[in-house]
Steps between C-alpha positions, in 0.01 A plus 500: 500500500289303250550572131279319246558548128321356201321233704287255306318203653320217329235237565580262219463697178314786666704802604367636833757778556626721219834681535433619854747752644475602865712573803470504878750722679632420844237581764218563251148374477414472132138434402402300192135552405280388217176322414431128528709303254764774472784263592556619857512156659715372214744784570528410867542128427761570234703725729482237775629230266176302503432550129809372324413561135634853484733732312667829584690615808417487871784652699505552877787707640710408199425125521327344199198303622345445157558127474516405868259254660255646752687376809818664368311826444389478864862448606573844357245663731178492295177372659151467355158546659291313243150577384250305705734477805578129452560425864538136606146458631555186707809631677516737794567871469838448666600221261397709200728777622785259571484373142569854383840494674643218290779718355826412672573862579150543647515200733752662732269795567174305498407592857556870437302490176216318670486763774492771234211333314304458825556865587378603155198262510414427868205282401742243358669464839168438670413235241840344441375149583185536291479334159553760228195386308274610784618863489295774336603622156670807643687295760616260230633797303689615809641149528605497133682831546656382827617177337674700227664726757645198679739451206670836572411652162644821363235507226139393557278410203133537596226370273154649572532511882163673545304257280172399665563691822269738683601869491601506867732201450641659185584808707680282757701320236605812312608660829709190566659517155609856565649394831688213332627737235610743771717220642691487172318244285440607140176394335341433165129524571260357244143613567160550340421753774668777306434782744633315804802359321616829354426684826784315676732471196771735387465401134260298292462301178185443296494150352252398232503191278850415622655836412590811699278779370618772737727558799584788729461653844214339690280808537550595136399147403187521712405831335576376149193464274635185336546327838151611603351371174679162498472422871203695628282537190483876543 
């Protein structure tokens, strides 16, 4: 589904990604793990079209997205759940979700998508008139995921969805991600919580200093000494 080859990304003169190759097959959850500063957020932002100083190939279902602006990337069915949630704090839960359905193709099914998000995260229905900034961290993460789902994505890019959350909320969110994936949405999951990320992934990549050090089946990655050393300090 997603095929990335020789991807480089730059912040001015500094190269943040170095010849990254990866793929996400249709229906997969693929985990990208690595330490702080590995380039994980840069990878997500580059794939989403938010970081424009880039080289290489980003191809989705045969369509070259490499040089497209972020809104055009979204038009091809890619949605991002950014690090830090980035909800519109002064707007209601309902309005935050409605903003997610700005794609022309998503507007026609907005009511159905909204019902699906509320079924997935019932707390958002009960608080739909509440300002997003008054939600708990976990509820804001649910809202960020729900907002992305409103655009009818085929590929979801998730950047550190468990960051700063209590274990019980992390469990709830990872259960929801598996349910979303079961409904046919492929995912690239960037996470520092290596164990949880690879537990729900089919395959994984180890990113360090902007380069892919290792890739393979998720369980094999979790058992790999290099992954344990780089990510877990074992």
